[in-house]
C-alpha positions as CSV (number, residue, x, y, z in Angstrom):
1,M,0.0,0.0,0.0
2,T,1.3,3.4,-0.9
3,P,2.2,5.5,2.2
4,S,0.3,8.7,2.9
5,L,1.7,12.1,2.0
6,R,2.0,12.9,5.7
7,T,4.1,9.8,6.3
8,R,6.3,10.5,3.3
9,L,6.9,14.1,4.3
10,L,7.7,12.9,7.8
11,W,10.3,10.5,6.5
12,W,11.8,13.2,4.3
13,L,12.3,15.4,7.4
14,L,13.3,12.7,9.9
15,L,15.9,10.9,7.7
16,P,18.1,14.0,7.1
17,L,17.8,14.9,10.8
18,A,18.7,11.4,11.8
19,M,21.8,11.6,9.5
20,F,22.7,14.9,11.0
21,V,22.4,13.5,14.5
22,V,24.7,10.6,13.6
23,I,27.3,12.8,11.8
24,T,27.3,15.4,14.6
25,G,27.5,12.6,17.2
26,V,30.6,11.1,15.5
27,I,32.2,14.6,15.2
28,S,31.3,15.4,18.9
29,Y,32.9,12.1,20.0
30,D,36.1,12.8,18.1
31,T,36.2,16.3,19.5
32,A,35.6,15.0,23.0
33,R,38.3,12.3,22.6
34,Q,40.8,15.0,21.4
35,T,39.9,17.2,24.3
36,A,40.3,14.4,26.8
37,N,43.7,13.4,25.3
38,L,44.9,16.9,25.4
39,V,43.9,17.3,29.1
40,Q,45.4,13.9,30.0
41,D,48.7,14.7,28.1
42,S,48.9,18.0,29.7
43,A,48.5,16.5,33.1
44,L,51.2,13.8,32.3
45,L,53.6,16.4,31.1
46,S,53.0,18.6,34.1
47,S,53.7,15.7,36.4
48,A,56.9,14.8,34.5
49,R,58.2,18.3,34.8
50,T,57.4,18.4,38.5
51,I,59.3,15.2,39.0
52,V,62.3,16.3,36.9
53,E,62.6,19.5,38.9
54,D,63.3,17.4,42.0
55,V,66.1,15.3,40.4
56,D,69.3,16.8,41.8
57,W,73.0,16.1,42.3
58,D,74.0,14.4,45.4
59,S,77.7,13.5,46.2
60,G,78.6,13.7,42.6
61,G,75.7,11.6,41.5
62,L,72.0,12.1,40.7
63,S,69.2,11.3,43.1
64,A,65.4,11.6,42.6
65,I,62.7,12.1,45.1
66,V,59.1,12.1,43.7
67,P,57.2,15.0,45.3
68,P,53.5,14.4,46.2
69,A,52.4,17.3,44.0
70,A,53.5,15.4,41.0
71,L,51.0,12.6,41.7
72,E,48.2,14.8,43.1
73,I,47.7,16.1,39.6
74,F,45.9,12.9,38.7
75,E,43.5,12.8,41.6
76,S,40.0,11.9,40.4
77,P,37.0,9.8,41.6
78,Y,37.8,7.2,39.0
79,Q,40.9,5.8,40.9
80,D,43.3,5.8,38.1
81,Q,46.7,4.1,38.7
82,V,49.8,6.2,38.2
83,F,53.2,4.8,37.3
84,Y,56.5,6.6,36.9
85,K,60.2,6.0,36.7
86,V,63.4,8.1,36.4
87,I,66.4,6.7,34.5
88,V,69.8,8.1,33.7
89,D,71.6,7.4,30.4
90,D,68.7,5.2,29.2
91,T,69.9,2.4,31.6
92,R,70.2,3.3,35.2
93,L,67.0,3.4,37.2
94,L,66.9,6.1,39.8
95,V,63.3,5.6,41.1
96,G,60.0,4.1,39.9
97,N,58.6,1.0,38.2
98,P,61.3,-0.8,36.1
99,D,58.6,-2.5,34.0
100,L,57.3,0.7,32.6
101,E,58.4,0.6,28.9
102,L,60.1,3.5,27.1
103,P,58.8,4.7,23.7
104,A,60.2,3.2,20.6
105,R,61.8,6.5,19.7
106,L,63.1,9.2,21.9
107,D,63.5,12.8,21.0
108,V,64.7,16.0,22.6
109,S,61.1,16.9,23.2
110,P,58.5,15.1,25.2
111,V,57.1,11.9,23.6
112,F,53.5,10.7,24.3
113,Y,52.7,7.1,23.6
114,D,50.3,4.3,24.6
115,T,51.6,1.1,26.2
116,T,50.5,-1.6,28.6
117,L,51.6,-2.4,32.1
118,D,50.4,-5.4,34.2
119,G,47.9,-6.1,31.4
120,K,46.4,-2.6,31.6
121,G,46.4,0.0,28.9
122,V,48.1,3.2,30.0
123,R,48.9,6.6,28.5
124,A,52.5,7.7,29.1
125,V,54.9,10.5,28.4
126,A,58.7,10.3,28.2
127,Y,60.3,13.7,29.2
128,P,64.1,13.9,28.5
129,R,66.3,16.5,30.3
130,Q,70.0,17.1,30.5
131,L,71.5,18.0,33.9
132,Y,74.8,19.7,34.4
133,D,77.2,19.8,37.3
134,S,80.9,21.0,37.2
135,G,81.1,20.3,33.5
136,K,79.5,16.9,33.9
137,V,76.3,16.2,31.8
138,E,73.8,13.5,32.6
139,H,70.8,12.5,30.3
140,V,67.7,12.0,32.5
141,I,64.4,10.6,31.2
142,V,61.3,10.9,33.3
143,V,58.4,8.6,32.4
144,V,54.9,9.1,33.8
145,A,52.0,6.9,32.9
146,K,48.4,6.5,34.0
147,T,45.4,4.2,33.3
148,Q,42.5,5.5,31.1
149,A,39.5,5.5,33.4
150,S,39.4,9.3,33.9
151,R,40.0,9.9,30.2
152,E,37.1,7.6,29.2
153,A,34.9,9.3,31.8
154,M,35.8,12.7,30.5
155,I,35.0,11.7,26.9
156,G,31.6,10.4,28.1
157,Q,30.9,13.7,30.1
158,L,31.8,15.8,27.0
159,W,30.1,13.7,24.4
160,R,27.1,11.9,25.9
161,P,25.0,15.0,27.1
162,Q,25.3,16.5,23.6
163,L,24.2,13.3,22.0
164,I,21.3,13.0,24.4
165,R,20.2,16.6,23.6
166,Q,20.3,15.9,19.9
167,C,18.3,12.6,20.3
168,L,15.7,14.5,22.4
169,M,15.5,17.1,19.7
170,L,15.0,14.4,17.1
171,A,12.3,12.8,19.2
172,L,10.6,16.2,19.6
173,V,10.7,16.8,15.9
174,A,9.2,13.3,15.3
175,A,6.4,14.2,17.7
176,L,5.7,17.8,16.5
177,V,6.1,17.4,12.8
178,P,3.1,15.1,12.4
179,L,1.0,17.6,14.4
180,G,2.3,20.4,12.2
181,L,1.7,18.4,9.0
182,T,-1.8,17.6,10.2
183,I,-2.6,21.3,10.8
184,E,-0.9,22.5,7.5
185,L,-2.6,19.7,5.4
186,R,-6.0,20.7,6.6
187,P,-6.6,22.9,3.5
188,L,-5.8,19.9,1.3
189,M,-8.2,17.7,3.3
190,K,-10.8,20.5,3.1
191,L,-10.3,20.6,-0.7
192,K,-10.7,16.8,-0.8
193,D,-14.0,17.1,1.2
194,D,-15.3,19.9,-1.0
195,V,-14.7,17.8,-4.1
196,A,-16.0,14.5,-2.6
197,D,-19.1,16.1,-1.0
198,R,-20.3,17.6,-4.3
199,E,-23.5,16.4,-6.0
200,P,-22.9,14.7,-9.3
201,M,-24.2,17.6,-11.3
202,Q,-22.8,20.4,-9.1
203,L,-20.4,22.0,-11.6
204,E,-19.6,25.3,-10.0
205,P,-15.8,26.1,-9.7
206,I,-14.0,25.7,-6.4
207,S,-12.9,28.9,-4.7
208,A,-9.1,29.1,-4.2
209,D,-9.0,32.4,-2.2
210,R,-8.1,30.9,1.2
211,L,-5.9,28.0,-0.1
212,P,-2.1,28.0,0.2
213,F,-0.2,29.1,-2.8
214,E,1.0,25.5,-3.6
215,L,-2.6,24.2,-3.8
216,R,-3.9,26.9,-6.1
217,P,-2.6,25.3,-9.4
218,I,-4.4,22.1,-8.4
219,V,-7.6,24.0,-7.8
220,H,-7.2,25.8,-11.1
221,A,-6.7,22.5,-12.9
222,I,-9.8,21.0,-11.2
223,N,-11.8,24.1,-12.2
224,Q,-10.7,23.8,-15.8
225,C,-11.8,20.2,-15.8
226,I,-15.2,21.3,-14.2
227,A,-15.6,24.0,-16.9
228,R,-15.0,21.5,-19.7
229,L,-17.4,19.0,-18.1
230,K,-20.0,21.7,-17.5
231,L,-19.7,22.8,-21.2
232,H,-20.1,19.2,-22.3
233,T,-23.0,18.5,-19.9
234,T,-24.8,21.7,-20.9
235,T,-24.4,20.9,-24.6
236,Q,-25.8,17.4,-24.0
237,R,-28.7,18.7,-22.0
238,Q,-29.5,21.3,-24.5
239,F,-29.4,18.7,-27.3
240,I,-31.8,16.4,-25.3
241,A,-34.1,19.4,-24.6
242,D,-34.0,20.5,-28.3
243,A,-34.6,17.0,-29.6
244,A,-37.4,16.4,-27.1
245,H,-39.0,19.7,-28.1
246,Q,-38.7,19.0,-31.8
247,L,-40.2,15.6,-31.4
248,R,-43.3,16.7,-29.6
249,T,-44.9,18.3,-32.7
250,P,-44.5,15.3,-35.1
251,L,-45.4,12.9,-32.4
252,T,-48.6,14.8,-31.6
253,L,-49.4,14.9,-35.3
254,L,-48.7,11.2,-35.7
255,D,-51.0,10.4,-32.7
256,T,-53.7,12.5,-34.3
257,Q,-53.4,10.7,-37.6
258,I,-53.4,7.3,-36.0
259,Q,-56.5,8.3,-34.0
260,Y,-58.2,9.4,-37.2
261,A,-57.3,6.1,-38.8
262,C,-58.6,4.2,-35.8
263,G,-62.0,6.0,-36.2
264,R,-62.5,4.7,-39.7
265,D,-64.5,1.6,-40.3
266,Y,-62.3,-1.3,-41.3
267,C,-63.4,-4.9,-41.9
268,D,-59.8,-6.2,-41.4
269,P,-59.3,-7.0,-37.6
270,P,-55.5,-7.4,-37.9
271,L,-55.3,-3.8,-39.3
272,T,-57.5,-2.5,-36.5
273,E,-55.2,-4.2,-33.9
274,A,-52.1,-2.8,-35.7
275,L,-53.5,0.7,-35.6
276,A,-54.4,0.3,-31.9
277,A,-50.8,-0.9,-31.2
278,M,-49.4,2.0,-33.2
279,R,-51.5,4.4,-31.1
280,R,-50.2,3.0,-27.9
281,S,-46.6,3.2,-29.1
282,S,-47.1,6.7,-30.2
283,R,-48.6,7.8,-26.9
284,K,-45.7,6.0,-25.1
285,M,-43.2,7.9,-27.3
286,T,-45.0,11.2,-26.6
287,E,-44.9,10.5,-22.8
288,M,-41.2,9.6,-22.9
289,T,-40.4,12.7,-24.9
290,N,-42.3,14.9,-22.4
291,Q,-40.4,13.2,-19.6
292,L,-37.1,13.7,-21.3
293,L,-37.8,17.4,-21.8
294,L,-38.9,17.7,-18.2
295,L,-35.7,15.9,-17.0
296,A,-33.6,18.2,-19.1
297,Q,-35.3,21.2,-17.6
298,A,-34.8,19.9,-14.1
299,E,-31.1,19.2,-14.6
300,S,-30.3,22.5,-16.3
301,A,-32.3,24.7,-13.9
302,P,-30.1,27.1,-11.9
303,P,-30.2,26.2,-8.2
304,L,-30.9,29.7,-6.8
305,R,-32.5,31.6,-9.7
306,T,-36.1,32.6,-10.2
307,R,-37.2,31.0,-6.9
308,T,-40.5,32.1,-5.3
309,K,-42.7,30.8,-2.5
310,V,-44.7,27.8,-3.6
311,D,-47.6,26.5,-1.6
312,M,-47.2,22.8,-1.7
313,T,-50.8,22.3,-0.5
314,A,-52.1,24.0,-3.7
315,V,-49.6,22.0,-5.8
316,V,-50.9,18.7,-4.4
317,L,-54.5,19.7,-4.8
318,S,-53.9,20.6,-8.4
319,A,-52.3,17.3,-9.1
320,L,-55.1,15.4,-7.4
321,E,-57.6,17.2,-9.6
322,E,-55.8,16.1,-12.7
323,L,-55.5,12.5,-11.6
324,I,-58.9,12.0,-10.0
325,V,-60.5,10.7,-13.3
326,A,-57.7,8.1,-13.8
327,A,-58.0,7.0,-10.2
328,E,-61.8,6.6,-10.5
329,Q,-61.5,4.6,-13.7
330,R,-59.4,2.1,-11.7
331,G,-61.4,2.3,-8.6
332,T,-58.5,3.7,-6.6
333,D,-59.2,5.5,-3.4
334,L,-57.3,8.7,-3.8
335,G,-57.1,10.6,-0.5
336,A,-55.1,13.4,1.0
337,E,-54.0,14.7,4.5
338,L,-52.9,18.3,3.9
339,D,-51.9,21.1,6.2
340,D,-52.7,24.7,5.1
341,H,-50.1,26.9,3.6
342,V,-47.1,24.6,3.6
343,E,-44.6,26.7,1.6
344,V,-41.2,26.0,0.1
345,M,-38.9,28.2,-2.0
346,G,-38.6,26.9,-5.6
347,S,-40.1,26.6,-9.0
348,A,-43.9,25.9,-9.1
349,H,-43.7,24.3,-12.5
350,L,-41.0,21.8,-11.5
351,L,-42.6,21.1,-8.1
352,S,-45.9,20.4,-9.8
353,A,-44.1,18.0,-12.2
354,M,-42.5,16.2,-9.2
355,V,-45.9,15.7,-7.4
356,M,-47.6,14.6,-10.7
357,N,-44.9,12.0,-11.3
358,L,-45.2,10.6,-7.7
359,L,-49.0,10.5,-7.8
360,D,-49.1,9.1,-11.4
361,N,-46.7,6.3,-10.4
362,A,-48.7,5.5,-7.3
363,V,-52.0,5.3,-9.2
364,R,-50.5,3.4,-12.1
365,Y,-48.7,0.7,-10.2
366,T,-51.3,0.2,-7.4
367,Q,-53.8,-2.6,-8.2
368,D,-57.4,-1.8,-9.2
369,G,-59.4,-0.9,-6.1
370,G,-56.2,0.1,-4.2
371,R,-55.6,3.0,-2.0
372,V,-53.3,6.0,-2.4
373,T,-52.9,8.7,0.2
374,V,-51.0,12.0,-0.1
375,I,-49.6,13.6,3.1
376,C,-48.2,17.1,3.1
377,R,-47.3,18.9,6.3
378,R,-44.7,21.0,8.1
379,D,-42.1,18.9,10.0
380,G,-39.8,21.2,12.0
381,D,-37.8,23.2,9.5
382,D,-38.8,20.9,6.6
383,V,-41.8,20.3,4.5
384,M,-42.6,16.6,4.3
385,L,-44.4,15.1,1.3
386,Q,-45.4,11.4,1.5
387,I,-47.1,9.2,-1.1
388,V,-48.5,6.1,0.6
389,D,-50.1,3.2,-1.3
390,N,-51.1,-0.4,-0.6
391,G,-49.9,-1.7,-3.9
392,P,-47.4,-4.5,-4.6
393,G,-44.4,-2.3,-3.5
394,I,-40.9,-2.6,-4.8
395,P,-38.5,-5.5,-3.9
396,A,-35.7,-4.5,-1.5
397,E,-33.0,-5.3,-4.1
398,A,-34.6,-3.0,-6.7
399,R,-35.1,0.0,-4.4
400,A,-31.5,1.1,-4.8
401,H,-32.0,1.3,-8.6
402,V,-35.4,2.9,-9.0
403,F,-33.9,6.4,-9.2
404,E,-31.7,5.4,-12.2
405,R,-32.8,6.6,-15.6
406,F,-34.8,4.1,-17.7
407,Y,-34.7,1.5,-14.9
408,R,-37.9,-0.4,-14.7
409,G,-38.7,-3.0,-12.1
410,P,-40.4,-6.3,-12.5
411,S,-43.9,-4.7,-12.8
412,L,-45.9,-5.4,-16.0
413,V,-47.3,-1.9,-16.1
414,E,-45.9,0.2,-18.9
415,G,-43.8,3.2,-18.1
416,T,-40.8,5.3,-19.3
417,G,-38.5,4.6,-16.3
418,L,-37.9,8.3,-16.0
419,G,-40.5,9.4,-13.4
420,L,-38.4,8.8,-10.2
421,S,-35.3,10.2,-11.9
422,I,-37.2,13.4,-12.5
423,V,-38.4,13.4,-8.9
424,R,-34.8,13.0,-7.6
425,E,-33.5,15.8,-9.8
426,I,-36.2,18.2,-8.8
427,T,-35.9,17.3,-5.1
428,H,-32.1,17.8,-5.1
429,L,-32.5,21.1,-7.1
430,H,-34.7,22.3,-4.1
431,G,-32.1,21.2,-1.5
432,G,-34.2,18.2,-0.4
433,T,-34.0,14.4,-0.2
434,V,-36.2,11.6,-1.4
435,G,-36.4,8.1,-0.1
436,I,-38.4,4.9,-0.5
437,A,-39.5,2.5,2.2
438,Q,-41.8,-0.4,2.6
439,G,-45.3,0.5,3.9
440,A,-46.8,-0.4,7.3
441,G,-47.2,-4.1,7.8
442,R,-44.9,-4.8,4.8
443,I,-47.7,-3.7,2.5
444,G,-47.4,-1.2,-0.3
445,L,-44.8,1.6,-0.6
446,V,-44.0,4.9,1.1
447,V,-42.2,7.6,-0.9
448,T,-41.0,10.5,1.3
449,V,-39.7,13.8,0.0
450,R,-38.2,16.4,2.4
451,M,-37.4,19.9,1.4
452,P,-36.5,23.0,3.5
453,A,-39.5,25.1,4.4
454,A,-39.7,28.7,3.3
455,G,-38.2,30.9,5.9
456,A,-36.6,28.0,7.8
């Protein structure tokens, strides 16, 4: 799985910082080691100089007494062991530990070197001096060595706190960077939500005013895509509307001609049946054309333009008046439960078409002698419109598809498959929702439309 942008940005920040901590840790350790070596070598040289100052002539020969100050230099809580020796002419031992080795090469200047004594690693200095007495010259070498405990402790004291501080800073960065990325990526998440939450036909451009500079090219590219899609969709809708409008006249003329032909007396029953079938097909085509034109109008209508207060009670009563004859022919009990002056903001023409489609579907698909009830009332800040029938209903697996264009369920009743698609488009255009559920007692169907009430 591809890691998220937040994770990738975090790694791009943490990896260089981790490399920086490692590199600075190595450099800090080397600097601490050099500092500890310098301090240790200075202490060894100071001790050797103190010892050589107390080497003196005695009865024509040299004698050496190691003063306490020469060893007190090395006092520390780490209990280092100190070794020393003083030799004359590279052979004769005046004082000290004879097992303490000399460096491989001596010089006129002090020589620092590492060696071992009694199996312990020690740091040592060989300090040569020439002593004069009555024209006599003696070559004296003072060797001082000590174990490395205090040196290692000094390296740790100089290096470890700095490393700990850097690691703490790295941990702090690892904790704060995700928080910072979360805060700074909020505009991107908001942009994602703005795009994801849009309705399928919401083709307005996205505002880039409050977005960071880096996100604006993305928004401009999305807006260009939306503009092209909007142009294509508008062209397609206009074509459907024009085609449907142009088809209405010839279809009406064709239906009139077929009706005239059906009124003539023919002795040929097959011809009569063919003319009747042609008339049914013509009326179905006319109905589909009208539905396509209405769907195109609903989809292309601006969401907030030319809206007025519409009394849904009056719209429902008008639809009932138009369908009362069709309901009586089928013996359908067509009733209503209406509140007075239930108003919404919208288009009276489209809302009337929505109610007509809902009632026509209910009357058409309910069995003869069935019951259809229209309920329209104010429900809080919404206007609720319900169409309740006791017909065969819609199977559960088909309810998710009934709002798709040209979808027709298992019913044998003829239809265009566009009625509920038109209802959905008009409802969404008015900021509402539409849903379908099974009726009480698992009998019939309940279609519920909710739209914001006027002034809510």
